[in-house]
SETIPA-250351 format. One line per field, with one value per residue (C-alpha): residue number from 1; x, y, z. Coordinates in Angstrom, 2 decimals. Example, Ala and Ser with C-alpha at 12.3 -4.5 7.8 and 13.67 -1.06 7.14 Angstrom:
residues 2
num	[1	2]
xx	[12.30	13.67]
yy	[-4.50	-1.06]
zz	[7.80	7.14]
//
This chain:
residues 359
num	[1	2	3	4	5	6	7	8	9	10	11	12	13	14	15	16	17	18	19	20	21	22	23	24	25	26	27	28	29	30	31	32	33	34	35	36	37	38	39	40	41	42	43	44	45	46	47	48	49	50	51	52	53	54	55	56	57	58	59	60	61	62	63	64	65	66	67	68	69	70	71	72	73	74	75	76	77	78	79	80	81	82	83	84	85	86	87	88	89	90	91	92	93	94	95	96	97	98	99	100	101	102	103	104	105	106	107	108	109	110	111	112	113	114	115	116	117	118	119	120	121	122	123	124	125	126	127	128	129	130	131	132	133	134	135	136	137	138	139	140	141	142	143	144	145	146	147	148	149	150	151	152	153	154	155	156	157	158	159	160	161	162	163	164	165	166	167	168	169	170	171	172	173	174	175	176	177	178	179	180	181	182	183	184	185	186	187	188	189	190	191	192	193	194	195	196	197	198	199	200	201	202	203	204	205	206	207	208	209	210	211	212	213	214	215	216	217	218	219	220	221	222	223	224	225	226	227	228	229	230	231	232	233	234	235	236	237	238	239	240	241	242	243	244	245	246	247	248	249	250	251	252	253	254	255	256	257	258	259	260	261	262	263	264	265	266	267	268	269	270	271	272	273	274	275	276	277	278	279	280	281	282	283	284	285	286	287	288	289	290	291	292	293	294	295	296	297	298	299	300	301	302	303	304	305	306	307	308	309	310	311	312	313	314	315	316	317	318	319	320	321	322	323	324	325	326	327	328	329	330	331	332	333	334	335	336	337	338	339	340	341	342	343	344	345	346	347	348	349	350	351	352	353	354	355	356	357	358	359]
xx	[0.00	1.33	2.37	0.07	1.69	1.00	1.90	2.34	2.00	2.95	5.14	6.37	9.36	8.79	5.22	6.31	9.03	6.68	3.98	6.53	8.08	4.69	3.51	6.74	6.65	3.23	4.50	3.41	5.55	5.82	6.53	6.99	6.15	6.96	4.20	1.20	2.96	5.49	2.60	0.69	3.83	4.24	0.60	1.12	4.47	3.84	0.05	-0.27	-3.07	-3.85	-2.79	-2.35	-2.69	-2.07	-4.58	-2.51	0.50	2.15	1.33	-1.13	-3.25	-4.61	-8.06	-6.65	-4.42	-7.31	-9.56	-6.95	-6.49	-10.22	-10.98	-8.22	-9.68	-6.44	-6.21	-9.84	-10.22	-7.21	-8.55	-7.41	-7.23	-6.93	-4.84	-5.26	-4.41	-7.61	-10.99	-12.93	-16.07	-15.97	-12.67	-14.27	-17.23	-14.89	-12.64	-15.47	-16.82	-13.56	-13.62	-11.83	-12.41	-11.62	-10.60	-8.42	-7.26	-3.79	-2.52	-3.53	-2.32	-0.48	-3.13	-5.84	-4.22	-3.45	-7.02	-8.46	-6.03	-7.06	-10.77	-10.42	-8.36	-11.00	-13.72	-11.74	-11.54	-15.29	-15.93	-13.59	-15.20	-18.76	-19.49	-20.30	-24.07	-24.31	-24.15	-27.32	-28.23	-29.37	-30.90	-29.38	-30.68	-28.92	-31.17	-30.83	-33.72	-31.35	-29.58	-25.91	-24.60	-22.76	-25.21	-24.18	-20.46	-21.09	-23.14	-20.25	-17.73	-19.81	-20.26	-16.49	-15.80	-18.18	-16.34	-12.92	-13.60	-16.45	-15.83	-19.51	-21.07	-22.91	-25.58	-25.70	-28.96	-29.49	-33.04	-32.31	-34.63	-34.71	-31.16	-29.18	-25.48	-23.84	-23.43	-21.53	-19.37	-18.40	-18.33	-21.11	-23.72	-27.47	-28.92	-30.26	-31.34	-33.47	-36.68	-36.25	-35.85	-38.90	-41.04	-40.43	-43.28	-43.36	-42.92	-39.55	-37.96	-35.76	-32.18	-30.63	-32.92	-32.00	-28.29	-28.77	-29.48	-26.39	-22.91	-19.82	-17.72	-15.60	-15.21	-18.14	-19.87	-22.79	-24.46	-27.96	-27.93	-30.70	-31.99	-29.93	-32.73	-36.17	-38.45	-41.67	-41.59	-44.10	-46.99	-48.38	-47.10	-43.47	-43.20	-44.50	-41.98	-39.24	-40.20	-39.90	-36.60	-35.11	-36.31	-34.70	-31.36	-31.38	-32.35	-29.46	-27.01	-26.36	-25.87	-28.16	-27.32	-29.90	-29.02	-32.35	-31.19	-33.23	-36.81	-39.59	-41.96	-43.75	-40.71	-38.28	-40.83	-41.13	-37.33	-37.04	-39.80	-37.99	-34.59	-32.95	-31.12	-31.68	-28.68	-30.07	-27.27	-26.60	-23.61	-23.65	-24.67	-27.72	-30.17	-29.26	-29.53	-33.00	-34.26	-32.66	-34.38	-37.74	-37.56	-36.61	-39.38	-42.07	-40.80	-43.31	-46.11	-44.53	-44.61	-40.89	-39.87	-37.69	-35.39	-34.20	-33.12	-29.52	-28.13	-24.73	-22.72	-20.96	-18.71	-18.88	-18.26	-15.54	-15.29	-18.04	-17.29	-20.75	-23.54	-27.06	-28.96	-31.29	-29.92	-26.19	-24.79	-23.64	-20.65	-18.90	-17.27	-14.51	-14.19	-11.76	-10.39	-11.23	-7.69	-7.55	-10.98	-9.64	-7.56	-10.79	-12.60	-9.88	-8.67	-11.10	-12.98	-16.26	-16.72	-15.63	-18.27	-20.95	-19.61	-19.78	-23.41	-24.33	-22.97]
yy	[0.00	3.46	5.60	8.56	11.97	14.48	18.17	20.01	23.80	25.37	28.34	26.72	24.43	22.28	21.54	20.68	18.38	16.66	15.95	14.90	12.40	10.93	10.58	9.11	6.52	5.47	5.08	8.39	10.43	13.92	17.33	20.48	24.14	27.01	29.46	30.02	30.95	28.15	25.76	26.74	26.17	22.73	21.85	22.63	20.84	17.72	17.24	15.74	13.35	15.54	18.87	19.51	23.28	25.69	28.52	31.38	32.15	35.49	37.09	34.57	32.72	29.19	30.34	32.06	29.11	26.66	28.88	29.03	25.26	24.63	27.21	26.01	23.26	21.23	21.06	21.42	17.71	17.64	17.29	19.81	19.33	22.53	22.72	25.63	26.57	28.62	27.27	30.28	28.81	31.34	29.79	26.39	27.88	29.87	26.86	24.72	27.68	27.86	24.13	22.42	18.68	18.49	20.69	19.86	22.00	22.00	20.30	16.92	13.37	11.57	8.87	11.54	13.25	9.93	8.72	11.88	11.78	8.18	9.06	12.01	9.97	7.22	9.81	11.23	7.75	7.28	10.53	9.54	6.12	7.40	5.37	8.30	7.94	4.17	3.39	2.26	4.44	3.50	5.31	4.89	6.57	7.05	7.51	7.35	7.33	9.08	12.30	12.89	9.58	11.02	10.29	13.38	12.64	9.05	10.19	12.35	9.57	7.08	9.51	10.06	6.33	5.43	7.88	6.59	2.87	2.48	5.29	6.25	9.75	10.60	13.12	13.73	15.33	16.78	15.95	16.56	19.55	22.40	23.15	20.18	19.67	18.91	22.52	23.76	20.62	21.00	24.81	25.16	27.89	27.31	29.89	27.06	24.18	21.05	22.83	25.46	22.62	20.72	23.86	24.25	23.27	19.54	20.00	21.71	18.80	17.61	16.48	19.72	21.76	19.64	20.12	23.88	23.30	21.18	22.22	20.28	19.13	16.65	15.68	13.27	14.43	16.84	18.15	19.53	21.21	21.80	25.39	26.02	28.13	27.60	27.74	25.93	22.81	24.24	22.52	19.06	17.70	17.95	14.15	13.40	15.82	14.08	10.78	12.38	14.03	10.73	8.93	11.55	11.21	7.40	7.34	9.74	7.20	8.81	7.02	9.03	9.33	10.85	12.14	11.85	12.89	11.54	12.74	10.63	12.74	12.34	13.45	11.05	8.24	8.84	8.83	5.52	3.90	4.93	3.75	0.50	0.48	2.30	2.26	2.65	4.19	3.67	4.59	1.18	2.71	1.21	4.10	4.46	0.67	0.55	3.31	1.59	-1.69	0.02	1.74	-1.43	-3.34	-0.79	0.23	-1.95	0.16	3.14	1.30	0.48	-3.08	-4.56	-6.22	-2.76	-1.82	-2.49	-1.51	0.22	0.96	4.33	4.42	8.17	7.66	5.04	1.27	-0.84	-4.54	-6.05	-4.43	-5.55	-5.66	-8.37	-8.02	-8.23	-4.85	-4.89	-2.71	-1.06	2.31	2.99	6.35	8.64	12.13	14.88	14.94	11.21	10.84	10.69	7.66	6.12	6.83	5.26	2.31	1.36	-1.85	-0.66	2.01	-0.41	-2.86	-0.18	0.55	-3.13	-3.27	-0.20	-1.70]
zz	[0.00	-0.94	2.00	2.60	2.31	5.09	4.92	8.24	8.10	11.45	12.34	15.58	15.04	18.17	17.06	13.50	14.84	17.30	14.72	12.10	14.51	15.45	11.86	10.50	13.27	11.96	8.40	6.85	4.47	5.96	4.41	6.51	5.90	8.27	7.25	4.98	1.71	2.17	2.83	-0.31	-2.38	-0.78	-1.51	-5.19	-5.47	-3.36	-3.62	-0.13	0.83	3.87	5.37	9.11	9.46	12.34	12.74	14.18	12.00	11.17	7.86	6.43	8.96	8.61	7.53	4.45	3.64	3.86	1.76	-0.99	-0.91	-1.10	-3.79	-6.13	-8.36	-8.43	-4.61	-3.48	-2.64	-0.30	3.28	5.90	9.66	11.70	14.89	17.29	20.86	21.07	22.13	20.82	19.25	16.39	15.26	14.81	12.92	10.69	10.07	8.76	6.77	4.79	4.11	7.02	7.34	11.05	13.97	16.99	19.90	21.43	23.51	22.11	22.54	19.77	19.36	19.17	16.18	14.50	14.93	13.42	10.50	9.86	10.02	7.64	5.16	5.19	4.61	1.71	0.17	0.58	-1.26	-4.09	-4.48	-4.13	-0.98	1.30	1.01	0.57	4.30	6.02	8.99	12.50	15.46	18.91	22.05	25.37	28.39	32.15	34.63	37.06	36.23	36.83	35.49	32.48	29.68	27.70	28.00	26.98	23.96	22.77	23.39	21.44	18.52	18.38	18.62	15.77	13.52	14.60	14.50	12.00	9.53	9.45	9.45	12.67	13.66	17.43	18.61	22.09	23.21	26.89	26.77	27.27	28.46	27.16	27.77	24.44	23.23	26.31	26.38	22.71	22.75	20.17	19.75	20.19	17.79	15.61	17.78	17.71	18.76	16.06	13.57	14.83	14.74	11.01	8.65	7.95	4.21	4.82	6.70	3.87	4.40	3.03	5.30	8.34	7.66	8.03	11.73	12.31	13.41	12.48	15.39	13.44	9.81	9.98	13.18	12.91	16.06	16.60	20.04	22.56	22.96	26.10	27.57	29.06	26.05	25.20	23.10	20.65	18.89	19.61	16.30	17.45	18.08	14.58	13.11	15.09	13.43	9.98	10.91	12.05	8.93	6.69	8.49	8.43	4.76	4.17	5.60	8.98	12.28	14.56	18.26	20.61	24.07	25.90	29.36	32.25	31.60	30.09	28.00	24.69	22.71	24.43	24.22	20.48	20.17	22.02	19.98	16.79	18.02	16.99	20.34	23.64	25.96	29.49	31.53	35.23	37.37	39.07	42.40	44.18	43.62	39.94	39.48	41.04	38.75	35.76	36.65	37.18	33.80	31.94	33.71	32.81	29.38	27.51	29.01	27.26	23.93	23.99	23.20	25.94	23.39	22.31	25.85	26.83	30.25	30.33	33.47	33.26	36.31	36.94	40.66	40.38	40.08	41.66	41.97	42.37	40.35	41.17	37.86	36.61	33.09	32.47	31.33	27.73	28.65	31.59	31.01	33.57	35.25	33.42	33.92	31.44	30.08	29.44	27.90	24.35	25.30	26.57	23.29	21.23	23.31	26.07	25.46	27.01	24.35	21.64	22.84	22.38	18.90	17.97	19.13	17.08	13.82]
//
């Protein structure tokens, strides 16, 4: 197999050296550029398979470099991954607006960068071969009868893991209404949110229209946030519109992940009835386990088939040896610090078990 060529454009020598060393160790051919103009020359001369691009550089910043790459017909198909030390949400929005394929913040771990490079390269191959829209979609919900057990974090982890391990496009929707938790965790805005989308006329709910309400967090991860404020859910036909929305996304080849929070209402019931799988999350602690058991016992009365329900232990409060559940958990997710969570996404077997179930 031909070695993939990676171009690194970064004005900081230590960062260029570090990334070059990591990528060469993984078998990539690496070219370096110290600034924007040097990088554009390298893109033209070497035609890399992927560009790793710093945002803040003197003279010509990364946004201008990316825009020139993407607006030049000969280089427009070359994927670009942005690197930045800033977590300003406007940077991410601007990066994707000029054509970025992915966006990472510094500092990052070596396996994190390598995993995202691999995912973007696979996506690029799918586009070239016309396989991007030939994937069958599924709907997966994450719900916990008890709040505070990390359902939102687990939803994000699972979305990331599907992209990394399965090379499938994902839409992550925050239905933990009205405030939600995905937008603040991923530093996204809430001007266009899931309730705004569901309040639109039914005849407008086409796939292109739905995409207008999504924000890109990764190359193949689109997010529809919750409103983030106390606002009414709108008309009574919202659940029916949710069904149509989910059908459009599945027919479009997306893996749809729904963060349902911990409240049972007509909207979350509709979501669970439409889901292929519902991961019922508990922390493993006695109170959370009892609520998990009660929900799974009574779910059929809500119109939810018990075979779709799968308990997951998310050890937000640490390891628990003996977990009292009538049904064996399909996975246990160990407690992890915020800084090490990417290692969990990429390597931990609990997350991989969830990914294998979602296939």
